[in-house]
N, C-alpha and C positions, 0 to 999 in steps of 0.2 A: 140263759143264753141270749135271749132278746136284749136283756139289759147290757150284756157284754158287748154285743154288736153295736148297740146304740152308743156306748161309751167310746168304742173304737172309731165309729163314724164321726162323733163330735170331736175327738182328738185329731182325726185326720183333717177335718174342716178347720180346726184351730191352727194346725200346723201350716195348712195351705194358705190361710188368711195371713198368718205371720210372715210366710214367705213372700206374700204379695204386698205386705205393708212397706211403704217407702216414705222416706223423709230425708231432709237435708239439714244438717246442723254443722256448726263449726265455730271458729274463733277469728276475729279481725284484729290486726295489729298495724302499728305505724311502721315506717321504714326501719326503725331500730328494734322492732319486735315487741313493743309495749302495747298492751290492749287498748282499743279505742271504744269508748262507750258512746252510745247515741247514734251510731252509724245506721243509715237506712238500708235494709236488705230486702230485695224483691226477687221473687221467683216467678218466671213467666214460661209459658209454653213456647215451642219453636215458632208457632204462628204469631206470637206476641201477646197473647192473652194472659192477664195476671192470674197467678195461681195462689200465692200467699205472700204476705208481707210481715216483716218483723223489724225490731230495733235492737241493736246489740246492747247487752247489759254492761255493768261496771267492769266485768272481766273480759269484755269484748266478744262474748259468746252469743249465739243466736240459734233458733230452731224453727224450721219451716216444715209444713206438711204438704204432701203431694197426693193427688187423686189415685195414683198408681204408677207402675213402671212406665218409663218413657224418657224422652229427651227434653231437657229443660235448659233455660238460660237464667243464670244467677247474676244479679247486678247489685253492687254495693256502692253507696255514696256517703261521703263524709266531708265536712267543711274543710277546705284548704287542700284537698287531695284530688287527683284525677280519678275518675270512676274506675272500678274494677268490674270486668265482665268475664264470666266463665260459663262454658258449656258443661252441663251435668247429665250423665247417663245414669238414671236411677232405676235399679232393679231390686233395691232393698234400702236399708238405712245408709246414707252417704254422709261422710264427715270430711269437711274441707277446712284447711287453715289458710286464710287469706292475708296477704301482707301488702300494704301500699308501698310502691316503689317510686312514686313521683308526686310532686306537689302540683296542683292545678296551675296551668299557665307555664309554658316552657321558658319564658323570658321574664320571670318575676321572682322576686325574693319575698317570701312570706314568713312572718314570724307567727308561730303557733304556741301560745302559752298553754301548757298542759292543764287540763281540768283537775281540780282537787279530787274529784271522784275517780280519776284514772289510776289511783295508787294501787300497787300490788305488792306481792311478797318480795319482788326484786327491785321495786321502785317505790319505797314507802313515802318519800318526801314529795310534796306538791311542787314539782320542778318547773322551770321555764325551759321550753324547747324552742330552738331557732332552726327552722328548716330553710335551706338555701338552695337556689337553683342557678341557672345561667347568670353570668355577669354579677356575681356576688359582690357585695360591698365589703372589701377587706379593710383592715385597720389603716393601711397606707395605700390608698387607691393608686394603681399604676406603679407601685414600688414594692420591692421585697420587704418583708417584715412580718408582723403577725398575720396569720392567714385569714382571719375574720374578726370583725368587731362584734363583741358580745354586748348587746344593749344594756346600759347601766353599769358596765364594768370597764372603766377606762384602762388603757394600755399605754405603756411607755416603751419606745424602741430607741433608746438613746445611742445605740451603736449600729444603726442602719440595718438591723435585722440579722446580722451575722451572729452576734451574741444573742442569747435568748431574750425575747421581749417579755415584759412582766404585766400581768393583769392585777388590778387592785379592786378589792371589795371595800364597801363603806367602812371606814375606821380601821383599815388593815394596812400596815406599812408594806407588807408583802415583798420583802427583799428576796427576790428570786423565788418567791412562792412558798415559803415554809408553811403558812397556814392555809394555802390554797392547793388542793390536789388536782391533778390532771390525769385523764385516762383516755386511751385510744380504744374504742369499742370494736373488737374484732369478733363478729358473730355475737355471741352473748357474753364474751369475755371482756372484762375491763382491764386492759393491759396498762400498768402504771407508767406515767410519763414524767414522774418526778425522780430526780437524782439526789439522793441524800448525801450529807457530809461533803458538800462540794468545796472546792478550793477557795471559793469566794462567796459562800453563803449556803444556807440549808435549803433543801427542797427545790433545787434548781430544776426548772421545767422549761421545755423548749418546743412550743407549737410550730416554730418556724420550719421544722423538718417536713411539714406536710405541704403539699401543693394545694392551693385554695380550691381549684376546680373539682377536687375529688371529695370534698367534704359535703355530706348530705345534711348533717344536723349538728348542733351543739346544744347540749343539755346541761343546765346548771342546777345544783341543789345545795342544801345546807351542809352537806358533807358529814356532819356529825351524826346524822339520823339514819344512815344506811350501813348495814353490817358489812356490805361488800367493799366499803371505802374505809381505808385505814390511815396509814401514815400521811401526815400533812393535811388531812381533811377537816381542820379545825373550823375554819370560817366558810369555806366554799369548796365545791368540787365541780369541775367542768369536764364533760365527756364528749369527745369528738366521734361522730358516727360517719361512716363512709358509704358512698353510693354503691349500688349493685352493678351499675352499667354506665358506660361513658359513650356518648355519641362521638365519633372521631372528629377532632378539632385541632386547629393550630391557632394560637393567639400571639400577636406581637404587641408589645407595649413599650413606649419609650419617649424620650425627648432628646435634646442635644447633648445631655450628659449621662443618660442612663438608658439601658436597653434590657428587655426581658422577653424570652420566648418560652412558651409552654405548649405542650401537645399531649393528647391523650386519645386512647382508642380501646375498643373491646375486641381483641383478636379471636375470641372464642365463640363468637356467634351472638346474634341479637337476643336470644332467649337464654343465654348462659350468664350466670353471675361471674363477672370478672372484667378487669381492665388493666391497662398499663399507662402511666403518666410520667412525663419528663418535664423539667424546667431548668433553664439556664439563664443567668443574669450577670451583667457587668455594669458597673457605674461608678461615678465620682461624686454623686450627691449634689446638693446645692450649697454646701458649706465651702468656705474658702480653702480649707485643707482637703486636698483630693483624697478620696477614700480608697480608690483602686479596689473596689468591692467585686468579688466573684462568688457566685453561688451555683451549685449544681445539685438538683434533687431528682430522686427516682422513687416513685411510689407504685406499688403493684398490689392487686387484689384478685383473689380467685376463690370461687365457691363451688363446691361439689354437693350434689344431692343424690344420695343412693340409699335405697331402702328406707330405714328409719333414721338415717344419719344425715346431718347437714354439716359439712366440713368447710371451714373458712380459713384461708391463708392470707396474710398481709405482710408486705415487706417494705422497708425504707432504706434508702441510701442517701446520704447528705454530706456535702463538703462545702465549706465556706471560708473565705479569708478576706481581710480588709485592713485598712488603717482605721482605727476607731476614732471618731471625732471626740475630742476631749471636753471636759468641763471648763467653763469660763466663768469668771466673776460676773454676777448680774449687775447691770448698771454701770459698768466700766466702758467708756466709749473707745472706739477704734482698736479693740482688742481682737477683732476678727472672731475666730471660732475655735481656738485650741490654746492650751497652756504649753503643751510640749508636743512637737510634731513627730516624735519618734514612736508614737503609739501604734500598735498593730493587734490583730486578733486572728485566730484561726481555730476552726473546730470541724470535726467530722464525726459522723455516727452511722451505724448500720444496725438494722433490727429486722427480726423475723418473728411473727406471732402466728399461732395456730389455735383454732377452736373447733371442737367436735361436739355437736348437740345430738345426743342419742335419745330419740323419742321412744321411750320404753312402752308407753301407752298414751292414750289420749289425755291422761291426767298426770303423767309422770315423765320426767326426762332427767338424763344425766349429762352434765357438761364437763368435758375434759379439755384443759387448755394449757398453754405454755408459751413462753417467749424467751428470746436471747438477744442481747443488745451490747454493742461496744460503743464507747464514747471517748473522744479525746479533746482536750482544750489546751491551747498554748496562747497566752494572753500577756501583752505588755501594756500596762495602763498607768496613767498618771492621776493620782488622787490629791495632788497639791503638796505633797511632802516627799518629792523624789519619785523615781520610777519604780513600779512594782511589776515583777514577773510572776505570773501564776500559771501552773501547768498541771495536768493530770491525765491519766489514762485509766479507764475502768471497763469492767465487764459486768453485766447485769443479767440475771436470769430469774424466771419465776415459773411456778407450776400451780395449777388449781384444779380441784375436783369439786363440783357442786351438784347436789341432788335436789330437785324441786318436784313437789307433788301436791296436787289439788285434791283434797279429800271431799270437800263440799264448798258451797259458797260461804260457809261459816268458818272454814279452816283450810289454809294452805300452809305447807311447811317447806323450809329451805334449810339445808345443812351442807356445809362445805369445809374445805381445808385449803389454805394458801401456804405455799412456800416461796420465799423471796430471798435472793442473795445478791448483794451488791459488793463489788470488790474494787474500790478506787486504789490505784497504785501511783506512787510518787506524787502525792498531794503536796506540791512544792509552792512555797511563797518566798521569793527572793526580793530583797530591798536594795535597789541600786542607790548608793550614797551620792553619786555625782549629780549636781544640778546643771551641769554643762549639757546642753541639748545636742551637742555633736557626738557625744559618746554615751555608752550604756554603763560601763563599769567605773570603779570597782563595785562589786555587789556583796551583800551580806545575806547568808542563808537564814531565813526566819523559821520556816517549818519544812520538814520533809518526812512524810508519813505514808505507810501502807496501812489501809483500813479495810476491814471486812465486816459487813453487817449481814446477819442472818435473821429472818423472820419466820417463825412457825406459828400459824394462825388457824385455829378452828373457829367456826362461827355457825350460828343457828338463828332462824327467824320463823315466826308464825304470823299469819295474816288472815284476815277475813272480816265478816260482818257479824256484829253482835245482834243488831237489828237491821232492818232495811236501810235505815238512815244513819247508822253508826258503824264506822269502819275502824279497825284497829290493826296495828303492826307492832310486834314486840321482837326485839333482837338482842343478841349478845355476841361479842367477839372477844377472844383472848389472844393478844399478841405477845409471844415470847421472843424477845429480841436479844440477839447476841452481838456484843461489840468486841472487836479485836483490833486494838490500836497499837501498831508497831511504829515507834518513833525512831527514825533513822538518824536524827541529830542528837537527841538526848534519850538514850535507851532507858534511863530510869523513869521516863514518863510513859513507857509502854504499859499496857494493861489489857486484861480480858475480863468481861463480866456479862451476865445475863440479867435482863430486866423484864418483868411480866407486867402487862398493862391490860386491865379489864375495861371494856367499853360497852355498857348497856345502852340500848336504844329503845325509843317508844314513840309512836305517832298515833293520835286519836283524831278522827275526822267526823264531824257532824254535818251531814249533807242535807241541805234544805231543798224541798221540792221546787221544781222549776217555776211554779206559779206562786211561790211564797215570797213575801217581801224581805225575808231574812237571807243573809249571806250564808254560803257554805264556809265552815270554819275548821281549820286544822291546827292542832297543838302538838308540838314535838319536843322531846327532851333527848339529849344524847351526850355521851362523853367521847372525847377524841384526843388525839395526841400528835406530836411531831417529834422526830428524832433530831437531836442537836448534833452539832459538829463535835466529834469525840476527841479532837486534838487538844492538847494543852497549850501548844505553842510556846510563847515566852511567858505564859502565866505560871502560877505556883501550885495549882491544885487541879485535880480531876473535875471536869465540868459536870453539869446535870445531863445525864444521857437522854432523858425523855422529858418533854414538857407536856403536861396534861391540861385539859380544858373541859369545862362544863358549858353546854349550850342549851338555850331555850328558844323556841320559835313559835310564833303565832301568825297564821296566814288566813285572811278573810277574802273571799272572792264572790263577786256578784255581777251579773250581766243586766244592764239597763239599756233598753232601746238599741240593742245590737252592739253595745260597747261593754267590754269586760273591764271591770275595775278590780284591782287587787292591792291589798295592803299587807305588808310583811313587817313584823316586829321581831327583833332579835336581841338576845342578851347572852354574851359570851364572857366567861372569866377564865384566865390562865394563871397557873401557879408560877411562883418565882423560880428562875433557873439561871444558872451560870452557863451561858451558851454563846456560840459563834466566835469567830476569830476576826479581829480587826485587820483589814487588809494592809493597813499602813504599818502597824506596830507588831502584829502577831499576838496582841493581848486579847483576853477573853472579855466578852460582854456579860454584864449582869443585868438580866431583864426581868421585869415583872416584880410582884404580881400585877396583873392588869385586868381591866374590864372594858368591854366594848358593847355599847348599846346603839342600835340603829333602827331607823324606820324607813321603809321604802314603799312608795305608792306608784302605781302604774295604771295606765288606761290604754286599751288597744281596741282598734276598730278596723275590721276588714271590709273593704268596699268591693264592688264588682270588678273594678279595674285597678285596685291597689290596696294599700293599708296605711295606717298611721299608728304609731306607738309613742307614748311619752312615759318617762320614768324619772322620779326624783327621790334622792336618798339623803338622809341627814344622820350623821353618826356622832357619837361622843366616846372617844377611847382615851383611857387614863391609866397612868401608873398608880396603883392603889397604895403604894408605900408612901408617896408624897403628894398625890393628887394632881401631878403635872400631866399635861396632854402627851400622848404617845407621839413621838416625832415621826414626820413623814407619812402619817396616816391621813387620807382624805376625809374631810368632814362633810363636804357637800358635793354631791354628784348629780348633774342634770343631763338628761339624754332625750333627744327627739329623733325619731327614725321614721322614714316614710318612703313610699314608692308609688309612682303612677305609671300605668302600663299603656294607656292610650291618650297620648297628647297630640296636638296638631303636627302634621307632617310625619306621622308615624313614629314619633319619638317616645322613648321610655326614660324615666328619670328615677334615680334613687339618691337619697341624701340623708345625712345624719349630722346633728349638732350635738356636741358634747362639751360640757364645762366641768372642770374640777376646781372648786374654790380654794381659798388660801388654806395651807396646811402648816401647822407648827413644825419647825425644824430643830427645836432644841436650843437651849441657851438664849431664849428670848427672840430667836429669829423666826420669821414667817415667810412662806413661799409667795410667789406671785401667782395669780390665777392662770389656769391653762384653758384655752378655748380652741376648739377645732371644729371646722365645718368641712366635711368631706362629702363627696358625691360623684355621680356619674350621669352623663346624658348620652343615651345610646340610640342608634337608629339601625334597624335590620334592613337588609337588602336581599334581592334574589330569593324571595320566599323563605327568608330565615337562614339561608346558607352563609351569608356574610353579615357580620355585625360590626359597626364602627362606633366608637364611643370616645368621649372626652372625660378624663378623670381629673379631679382637682382636690386640693387640700388648702384651705385658708386657715391659718393658724396664728396664734399669739401665745407667748409664754415660753417656758422652758421645761423639758423633761428631765428626770433624774435630779431634781433639785435637792440639795443637801448643803451642809456647811463644811468648809475646809479652811485650814490655816495655811496661808501662802502669802508670798510677797511678790509684787510685780516690779519690774525694773524701775529704779528711781524712787521706790516707796519706803525703803529702809527695812525695818524689822517686820517679819511676817505677822499677820493678824487674821482672826477668824472673820469669814464673810460668807454670804450665800453664793453658791455656784450652781450651774445647770448647763444643759445642752440646748442651744437655741433651736426653736421649732421653725423651720422654713415653710413658706407657702409655695405651691407649685401647681402646674398644669401639665398633664401628660396625655398622650393619645394612645388608643388601643384599637387593634384590628383583629377580629376573630373570624376564622373561616371553618365552616363545617364540611368535612369530607364526605359525609353520608348524603342520603337523598334529601332534597329540599323539603321544607315543611310547608304545609298548606293550611 
């Protein structure tokens, strides 16, 4: 009996002690939900005395001990972010998930290159992340166009931002982005921003639908090494993340020929995830041919947190139209800036995306997502051989279910299923035979197709640490792709088929200790693909439905004296394929097999009042069938980006210099180099409520350089020559006013 009483007493004491045991643990993430390693976490008493300290591990996790129940203050610090402070009432074990929502310094642009050790099951590739805040440096400062300049990836906006701008990776021709995938990150969902089988190219992607002020981050990775990224992710994938909150603002930007107004606010409260933003612009540009450009944008974001669910909604509305400035022969004097003044462009889109993250437990979550989009294009363009009319209307929708579970630091699993359907209708290409600039017709129909693409995609990945210093990620996805091509002009060219594509992925990272002279090294292998234009056009045979690629990547990172140095080596091979439709003739292109090798080196240094980053890339891309260089693919890219936040007279400065070297254009022709120096000089007033800035672009060269066969008046027979769209230099002014409380 005595023994029984003793055991009962000891059990009661143990239960009481367990009930009194308190601790604080959790996970730290960046604004896009990716874990942050090396964050300093401190727990203090209400009076300010330190209780416990910790540093987050590679998964962003931490654990702190407390002396007992009570009120505590939790503080988290990480380089490049504003501190997080939380009040904790501990009566037992407490678990908190913390997410940075702001970058340190409200008026600064900070680039944060992701540490190779930050890789996880959802982000296996050592990516570059660019976090942006107020007064971001967009690709065309003060003018509509690409919403942001991604360091080291030049962009061309040959049609004033109405038609989609194009990013270029080293050695990648990137005609409307077929080897470059784009995603809009809505919660944890990567909503695809590529439109396949476009009327004038594969993989058309349009970042111009976003208002620059709503973008929180841009992340780029190798594309081929992430199982969540599929079609078009051969050479590169870019993911745009959005802010959780917008301080109310109104911004006016313009000069004597162009004007732009944008506004945004969070109508749901200061502590609620959500905002609404609007932008309208009108302008004639700096070219002799008046553009009559109009753009209207609507972006909206709303987040709900209830129970174990985090629900995110995102919507886009866009309408744009203009006269597109045309190509001109390079080196011909007094030609002004257009071959044919009849050109025009019009596009509109609407999109709604939703994501629900169900936190089943601290180690498991289920993500349910979907989106619906409409898109329309009506374009009249001159490519040197008469006038071309291209038009289309499409609906796009996709659904996704993804399950993620962390079993231990040695093993995390992710399994999911994607469904994607794209239905372009009336993919029309008409060739106007008349060379008389006063009339459009007569015209000849080249293509008229209804196309449906269906993607059924299961995927799985495992991730973890084999040893403390060795991280692995293995993935596999299978895309079953259905093509339904209905030819409205030549019914005999209609067909249906299904194609299966397997894409294995693998990344292995060896992490050197901080005090080691060795760099951290990551090696990746992956297979990827992009869908080709399924139309036959005026060709004679069915084209290659899918182009496959094999990719290898080596990344080495080392920090020396506060400066991060990074070297990336890439090797990509693509199979031969009969792909794409020539916009002038309706004939198919025969491309590849090809190989692209590139090396990129970068250095980044953050200072107390600014930062500096330099990037240089060298590529060699060739057609392996004859050894000739791939036309229109950039060989050399140099980029310098910097910002200073505390200059005399309260000024803030941001600037970027970008150069794209000579590119082969085919048939022995070579492009002229393109140089752009863009920047902004800003001055806040009234404690930050008012911000005035001067934006500028100093440029030389031509965008959209290619070769065309054409004849100018008095020249006789047409002949091939280099053409392009002249880059103007300009200065604009911007005035932004905050409607909320002044900042101190």
